[in-house]
C-alpha positions in Angstrom: 140.9 75.2 127.0 138.4 73.3 124.9 135.3 71.7 126.4 135.3 69.1 123.6 138.3 68.1 121.5 136.2 67.5 118.3 134.2 70.1 116.6 130.4 69.8 116.6 128.2 69.6 113.5 127.1 73.2 114.3 130.7 74.4 114.4 131.6 72.8 111.1 128.4 74.2 109.5 129.2 77.7 110.9 132.8 77.5 109.5 131.5 76.4 106.1 128.9 79.2 105.9 131.5 81.8 107.0 134.0 80.7 104.4 131.4 80.7 101.6 129.8 84.1 102.4 131.2 85.7 99.3 131.1 82.7 97.0 134.0 80.2 96.7 134.9 76.8 95.4 134.7 73.5 97.1 138.5 73.3 97.8 138.6 76.7 99.4 135.7 75.7 101.7 137.4 72.4 102.5 140.7 74.1 103.5 139.1 77.2 105.0 136.8 75.2 107.3 139.6 72.6 108.0 137.7 69.6 106.6 138.5 66.3 104.9 137.1 65.5 101.5 134.5 63.1 102.9 133.3 65.7 105.3 133.0 68.4 102.6 130.9 66.0 100.5 128.6 65.1 103.4 128.1 68.6 104.8 128.0 70.5 101.5 125.3 68.2 100.2 123.3 68.7 103.3 123.6 72.5 103.3 122.6 72.7 99.6 119.6 70.4 100.2 118.5 72.5 103.1 118.8 75.7 101.1 121.6 77.3 103.2 124.2 77.2 100.3 123.6 77.7 96.6 125.5 75.8 93.9 126.2 78.2 91.1 127.5 76.6 87.9 129.8 79.1 86.0 130.9 76.7 83.2 132.3 73.3 82.9 133.5 72.3 85.4 133.6 75.5 87.4 131.2 75.7 90.3 130.9 78.3 93.0 129.2 77.8 96.3 127.5 80.9 98.0 125.6 81.3 101.2 121.9 82.0 100.8 119.9 84.5 102.8 118.7 81.7 105.1 122.3 80.4 105.4 123.3 83.9 106.6 120.4 83.8 109.1 121.5 80.4 110.4 125.1 81.6 110.8 124.0 84.6 112.8 121.8 82.4 115.0 124.7 80.0 115.7 127.0 82.9 116.5 124.3 84.3 118.9 124.0 81.0 120.6 127.7 80.7 121.1 127.8 84.3 122.5 124.9 83.6 124.9 126.6 80.5 126.2 129.8 82.5 126.7 131.7 80.3 124.2 134.5 81.9 122.3 136.7 80.5 119.5 138.7 78.5 122.1 135.7 76.5 123.1 133.9 73.9 121.0 130.1 73.5 121.2 
């Protein structure tokens, strides 16, 4: 049972951080975090601007996105909050 049908911003951000832990491309983040193209543009821009994900240019046009140390810290904090609230994967926050 889900408390809320739609995912929260925190859930989307946690999904994106988890998918990009080892470095990956934009398409893999989009599919791995189950997002639309407009969502990936919005959230990825935000996470890069806040310093939670690094954009690593490998050549033209190859770009990889990788979670920063502060991004990993944020992911752990989100997971801790979900655990403290007793929310598992079946519940949205």
